[in-house]
C-alpha positions as CSV (number, residue, x, y, z in Angstrom):
1,X,1.5,3.7,19.4
2,X,1.3,1.7,16.0
3,X,4.5,1.2,14.7
4,X,5.8,1.2,11.1
5,X,7.8,-1.1,11.6
6,X,10.4,-3.6,9.4
7,X,11.0,-7.0,10.4
8,X,11.7,-10.5,9.7
9,X,13.2,-13.6,11.1
10,X,15.5,-16.5,9.4
11,X,17.0,-19.6,10.5
12,X,20.6,-20.3,10.4
13,X,22.3,-23.3,10.6
14,X,21.3,-24.6,14.3
15,X,20.4,-20.7,15.2
16,X,17.6,-18.3,14.2
17,X,17.3,-14.1,14.2
18,X,14.5,-12.5,14.4
19,X,14.9,-8.4,14.0
20,X,12.9,-5.6,13.8
21,X,13.0,-1.6,13.5
22,X,11.0,0.0,15.0
23,X,9.5,3.5,13.5
24,X,7.2,6.0,15.6
25,X,6.1,9.4,15.3
26,X,6.9,10.1,18.6
27,X,10.4,12.3,19.5
28,X,12.0,11.4,22.7
29,X,11.0,7.6,22.7
30,X,12.2,5.6,25.4
31,X,12.0,1.7,26.0
32,X,10.6,-0.4,28.9
33,X,11.7,-3.7,29.3
34,X,9.8,-6.3,30.9
35,X,12.4,-9.8,32.1
36,X,10.7,-12.1,34.3
37,X,11.1,-15.9,34.5
38,X,9.8,-17.8,31.4
39,X,9.9,-14.7,29.1
40,X,11.8,-10.6,27.5
41,X,9.7,-8.4,26.3
42,X,10.3,-5.3,24.8
43,X,6.9,-3.3,25.8
44,X,4.4,-1.7,23.0
45,X,2.4,1.6,23.5
46,X,-1.3,1.8,23.8
47,X,-2.2,4.8,21.0
48,X,-5.2,5.9,22.4
49,X,-3.9,6.5,25.7
50,X,0.0,6.3,25.6
51,X,0.0,4.0,28.5
52,X,1.8,1.0,28.2
53,X,0.1,-1.9,27.0
54,X,1.5,-5.5,25.8
55,X,4.5,-6.6,24.2
56,X,6.5,-5.3,20.8
57,X,9.5,-7.5,20.6
58,X,10.5,-10.8,22.8
59,X,10.6,-14.4,23.3
60,X,10.0,-16.2,26.0
61,X,11.6,-19.3,27.6
62,X,10.2,-22.4,25.4
63,X,12.1,-20.6,22.3
64,X,9.3,-18.8,20.4
65,X,9.9,-15.3,19.6
66,X,8.1,-12.7,17.9
67,X,7.1,-9.2,17.1
68,X,4.8,-7.3,15.4
69,X,4.0,-4.7,12.8
70,X,1.4,-2.1,12.6
71,X,-1.0,-2.5,8.9
72,X,-4.1,-0.2,10.3
73,X,-5.1,2.1,13.5
74,X,-8.9,1.2,14.0
75,X,-11.2,1.7,16.8
76,X,-10.2,-1.6,18.6
77,X,-7.2,-2.8,21.0
78,X,-3.8,-2.2,20.7
79,X,-2.7,-5.5,19.2
80,X,0.5,-5.4,21.2
81,X,-1.5,-7.0,24.3
82,X,-1.9,-10.3,22.4
83,X,1.2,-10.2,21.5
84,X,2.5,-10.4,25.3
85,X,-0.4,-13.0,25.6
86,X,1.4,-15.4,22.7
87,X,4.8,-15.3,24.6
88,X,3.8,-15.7,28.0
89,X,1.1,-18.8,27.1
90,X,2.6,-20.5,24.3
91,X,5.6,-22.2,23.2
92,X,4.7,-22.8,19.4
93,X,3.7,-20.4,15.8
94,X,1.0,-23.5,15.8
95,X,-0.1,-22.5,19.3
96,X,0.7,-19.3,19.3
97,X,-2.3,-18.6,15.9
98,X,-5.0,-20.8,17.4
99,X,-4.7,-18.6,20.8
100,X,-5.1,-16.4,18.1
101,X,-8.2,-17.8,16.4
102,X,-10.3,-18.4,19.7
103,X,-9.2,-14.8,20.5
104,X,-11.1,-13.3,17.2
105,X,-13.9,-15.7,17.9
106,X,-14.7,-14.6,21.1
107,X,-15.4,-11.3,19.8
108,X,-12.5,-9.3,20.0
109,X,-10.7,-7.0,18.1
110,X,-7.5,-5.5,17.5
111,X,-5.9,-3.2,15.1
112,X,-4.9,-4.4,12.3
113,X,-1.1,-6.2,12.4
114,X,1.0,-8.6,11.5
115,X,3.1,-10.8,13.8
116,X,6.4,-12.1,12.6
117,X,7.6,-15.1,15.0
118,X,9.8,-17.6,15.1
119,X,10.8,-20.8,16.5
120,X,13.0,-23.9,16.1
121,X,11.5,-25.9,13.9
122,X,10.3,-23.1,11.6
123,X,9.3,-19.2,11.1
124,X,6.2,-17.3,10.6
125,X,3.5,-14.6,9.7
126,X,0.2,-14.4,11.4
127,X,-2.0,-11.7,9.2
128,X,-5.0,-10.5,11.7
129,X,-7.2,-7.9,10.3
130,X,-10.7,-7.4,10.8
131,X,-11.7,-9.8,13.0
132,X,-9.7,-12.3,10.6
133,X,-6.2,-14.5,10.6
134,X,-4.2,-16.3,8.3
135,X,-1.1,-18.2,9.0
136,X,2.0,-18.2,6.9
137,X,4.7,-20.7,6.7
138,X,8.4,-21.2,5.9
139,X,11.2,-24.2,7.4
140,X,13.8,-20.4,6.6
141,X,12.5,-17.1,6.2
142,X,10.3,-14.6,6.5
143,X,9.2,-11.0,6.3
144,X,6.9,-8.0,6.9
145,X,6.5,-4.5,7.0
146,X,3.1,-2.4,7.5
147,X,0.7,-3.8,4.9
148,X,-0.7,-8.0,4.5
149,X,0.6,-10.6,1.5
150,X,-2.5,-12.9,2.5
151,X,-4.7,-10.9,3.4
152,X,-6.9,-9.3,0.4
153,X,-6.8,-5.8,2.0
154,X,-5.1,-3.9,-0.7
155,X,-7.8,-1.7,-1.9
156,X,-8.7,-0.2,2.2
157,X,-4.9,0.0,2.6
158,X,-4.6,2.0,-0.6
159,X,-8.0,4.2,0.3
160,X,-6.5,4.6,4.0
161,X,-6.2,8.5,5.5
162,X,-2.5,9.2,6.9
163,X,-3.7,9.1,10.4
164,X,-5.0,5.3,10.0
165,X,-1.5,4.1,8.8
166,X,-0.1,6.4,11.0
167,X,3.9,5.9,10.4
168,X,3.1,2.7,7.8
169,X,2.7,5.1,5.7
170,X,1.4,4.7,2.2
171,X,1.3,0.9,0.8
172,X,3.6,1.3,-2.2
173,X,6.6,2.2,0.4
174,X,5.3,-1.0,2.4
175,X,5.4,-3.5,-0.5
176,X,8.9,-1.9,-2.2
177,X,10.4,-1.4,1.5
178,X,9.6,-5.6,2.3
179,X,10.4,-6.3,-1.1
180,X,13.6,-4.8,0.0
181,X,14.4,-6.5,3.4
182,X,13.3,-9.7,1.6
183,X,16.1,-9.9,-0.3
184,X,18.9,-8.8,2.0
185,X,17.4,-11.0,4.3
186,X,17.9,-14.1,2.0
187,X,21.6,-13.0,1.6
188,X,22.4,-12.1,5.1
189,X,24.8,-15.1,7.2
190,X,25.8,-13.5,10.2
191,X,25.3,-11.1,12.6
192,X,26.9,-8.3,11.1
193,X,24.6,-8.9,8.0
194,X,21.2,-8.3,10.3
195,X,22.8,-4.8,11.8
196,X,23.3,-4.1,8.0
197,X,20.2,-5.0,6.7
198,X,18.8,-2.2,9.1
199,X,20.2,0.3,8.7
200,X,19.8,0.4,5.0
201,X,18.8,3.3,3.1
202,X,16.9,4.2,0.2
203,X,17.0,7.7,-1.7
204,X,15.3,10.3,0.7
205,X,14.9,7.8,3.8
206,X,11.3,7.8,4.4
207,X,8.5,5.5,4.1
208,X,10.7,3.4,1.5
209,X,13.8,3.4,3.5
210,X,13.9,-0.1,6.1
211,X,16.5,2.8,8.4
212,X,14.5,5.9,8.5
213,X,14.8,9.4,8.9
214,X,13.2,12.7,10.2
215,X,12.7,15.2,7.2
216,X,13.7,18.6,7.4
217,X,10.8,19.9,8.1
218,X,8.6,17.2,10.3
219,X,5.9,19.3,10.6
220,X,5.5,18.8,7.0
221,X,5.3,14.6,6.8
222,X,4.1,14.2,10.7
223,X,3.6,10.9,9.9
224,X,6.9,9.7,8.0
225,X,8.7,9.5,12.1
226,X,11.6,7.8,12.3
227,X,13.7,4.6,13.2
228,X,13.9,4.8,17.6
229,X,15.4,1.6,18.2
230,X,16.3,-1.7,16.6
231,X,15.8,-5.0,17.8
232,X,17.9,-8.9,16.9
233,X,16.9,-12.1,18.7
234,X,19.5,-14.1,18.3
235,X,18.3,-18.3,19.7
236,X,21.0,-20.5,19.3
237,X,21.7,-24.4,20.5
238,X,18.9,-25.9,18.9
239,X,21.0,-29.2,18.2
240,X,22.2,-29.9,21.7
241,X,18.4,-29.2,23.3
242,X,19.6,-26.1,24.8
243,X,19.0,-22.9,24.1
244,X,20.9,-20.3,24.7
245,X,19.6,-16.7,24.3
246,X,20.9,-13.3,23.0
247,X,19.2,-9.6,22.2
248,X,21.4,-6.5,20.5
249,X,19.9,-3.5,20.8
250,X,20.3,0.1,18.8
251,X,18.8,3.1,19.8
252,X,17.8,5.5,17.5
253,X,19.6,4.7,14.0
254,X,21.1,1.9,13.1
255,X,23.0,3.3,10.6
256,X,24.9,5.6,13.5
257,X,23.8,3.8,16.1
258,X,25.7,1.5,18.2
259,X,24.4,-2.4,18.7
260,X,24.5,-3.6,22.8
261,X,24.5,-7.0,22.8
262,X,22.6,-9.1,26.0
263,X,23.2,-12.1,27.0
264,X,19.5,-13.5,28.8
265,X,19.7,-16.0,30.8
266,X,15.9,-16.8,32.7
267,X,17.9,-18.5,35.8
268,X,20.2,-15.4,36.5
269,X,19.7,-12.6,38.7
270,X,22.8,-11.2,37.3
271,X,22.1,-11.5,33.9
272,X,18.5,-9.9,34.6
273,X,20.2,-7.2,36.5
274,X,22.7,-6.3,33.9
275,X,20.4,-6.2,31.0
276,X,17.7,-3.9,33.2
277,X,20.9,-1.5,34.3
278,X,22.8,-1.2,30.8
279,X,19.5,-1.3,28.4
280,X,19.9,1.4,26.6
């Protein structure tokens, strides 16, 4: 089940934020989470069979956080499988890119996508296409929606069917949404700014809108979907080498939903129990 998402990351002082709106065409969706000794993530879902598969958003004990966005649905594997491997097996953005390159060189193929990553030393985006991947890094800020900025895939995406794009929508609306998210993220300086960014609307509340709402007649736009969850990871403590992890989660549209904050302490059974018992 590919996401029609808006994602970004920004470093501010001794902390970073990773944020994502999860836009899906399935109604009544409920998240499933994994919280283990070295990793926390929200699971993905395989578009082929609807089964839980891999990771959609999360971070690990080393301080690497990552999430994904759909670019094109293909007959290959869900990219969430690859994102879970990154969270479990790598500690830096460079490590993550190396893992992906080696995996693609071995012959593995995935739905086309973007991975947005954050770490104490910088942020980045990995674009994945047909057996190829490219990395964009920045010391401070990065954004992605449902298209590639570096890989030359615009013509293919423009001619793709609605089913191949699913909740990603038309290329032009994804481009406009990323531009809006980039502008808002460049001005953001606090958690409140991040929540307001995810709740931002455009006229029509559809594919151009960061916070997406169902149309009045969903049958007329079956691939539009809506924002079903919003996530903001906050990792701080760079200066004293003791990282602190938090996640803010809102179920449903973030413009009206209430964000719940959870402290993620990988060494605390109580932290795990609280999150698993109260996750929305």
